[in-house]
N, C-alpha and C positions, 0 to 999 in steps of 0.2 A: 620325544615320546621313543624312539626305538633305541637311544644311546642309554636313555635310563634305563632300560628292560635289560638290553646286553650288560650293564654294570653292574645288574642286579644278579643276574644269571653269574657274570663271574665271582661274584661275592660268595656266594653259595658253593660253587664249586670251589673256589680257595680254601672254604670252612671245612668241606668235606676231606678235601687233599690233608688239611692242618691235624685233621682228628684222626684220619687215619696214621699219619704219621707220629701220635702221640699213643700210641698202644705201648704200655710197660712191658719190662723183660717180663715179669711174672704172669701176663697174657700169652708171650710170644714163647714162655717154657711150656707155660701149659698146651698151647697150640703144638710143637714139635713133641710133645709126651703124647697126645692123642693122636699126632700123625703115626709116632713112631709103633705105637699100638696095631694100627690100621694097617702099615704096611706088613709088620708082624702077621696080620691074619692072613695077608696074601701071601706071602713066605709060604705061610703052615699051610696054606689050601691047596698047593699047587704038588703033586707027588713026587717025589725023590727023580723017580725015571722019566719024568716029563719037563725038569730044568732045562735043557737042551730043546724044549718046541721053540720052531721060529713060523710067525705066520707067512712068511716067501723069504727065500732063500738070504735075499739081498738085508733083510733085516736084521735086529740083534737076537740071541735068544732069549726067553723067561730070565735064564739066571743072568746074562748081560745086562739087559736092561735094568735089573737091581743092581749089579755090580756097579755100572755107568752111573747110577743114582749116587751109591755110596761114593764114587769119584768125584762128584759135585757134589755133595754135603761137605766133605773135606774142602773140595778149591774154592767152591761159590764162598761158604761160611768165612774160610782162612782170609780170601780177598777182603772180603767186606769187613773182618775184625781187624787185618791187619794183624793177623797171625799168620808165620812160618806153617803150612801143613806137614802133617806127618807123613802123607804119602804122597808118590810124586802123579801128577794130573796124568790121568789115564790108565794107570798100572793097575788098577782094580779090576777094571776090563778085562784084561789081557791075564788074569788068571786063570793058570790052565786045573786048579782044583775047582770046578763050577758044580759040585756038590749042593744037595740040598744042605746038608750041616755048614757047610763051609762060606757058601753064600750069605746064609743068616745070619752067622757071627761075625761077617765081613759087614754086612748093612746094618746092625746093630750096633755094630762098634761105630759105625760114623754119625748115629742119632745121638751115640752116647758123647761124642766129642762136641757137637752143634752144641746140645743141651749143658755140660758141664762149663764149657767156656762163654755160652750165653750169660750163664749165674752169673760168672766172673764181671761181665760188663754192668759197666754203670748206666743209668738213666741220661747222663751228660754225654757219653761217649755216643750214646743211639742218636743223638742227633747231631753229630760230628759228621762232615764230610769226607767222603774216603772215594779213592780212585780206585774200581775196580779192573782186576789187569790191567793197569795204567790206559784203562780206554773209557771208560765211563764214570763219570761224577753224580755220588747221590748221597745221600745221607747212611747210615750204620745200618738204620732201622730199613730203613727201604734195600739196601742189600738183603738184611736177613730176610726179607719178605719175598724177595726174590728166588732166593733158597729155598724158601717155604713151597713157594709156586711151582718150581722144578723139578721137585720131588714127585709134589703130588700128580705132576703131568706126566712122569714117566709110569709113576703108580697105576694110573689111569690108563695107563696106553695097553699095560698086561693084563685089563679085564680079557679083551679079543684073546689072550693067550690061554688063559683061565679056561676062556669058553671053548674053545678051540682043543682043550686039553680033556673036554667031557668035565668040567667043574665048574659049582656055583659060585661065582664070586662073591666074596663077603658083604654083608650087609654094610651100608653106607655109612660110615663114625664121622658125619659131619661138625656135628659137637658131642 
């Protein structure tokens, strides 16, 4: 009885994983476009003079959080898509111009890189396995989802920065 119950649970779980891995490219593009718009709202909300704001001395500034997000958009997506990233990993976060205008430009360009290259991929490519950073094996689809997760994580962290800067964060744009 316990074995049968366990088998049913495993089948249900496996079915959900399969469904998650079958997200179409069009659906992923739509999610990246939504996320780009949401990130733009965060960048627009913070006044230019507060882009250097840090919750603590050890933490990244507001600008550096978004430049890190852009670095990772390039690096993670390129690794998952088996492309050469047009920027060196970590180079954007070290940018000396961390003004609102420059950070916004850099971050939006990273989303454009992801979205334009995602549109070039086939559904078959999304099902192929790839080694990300020669360490983690997964399908390209999962690599794309992990890249989306990473940028959402760092954008979410900046909610605290906005509040510390006296700014009301943008309304959630989950859908």
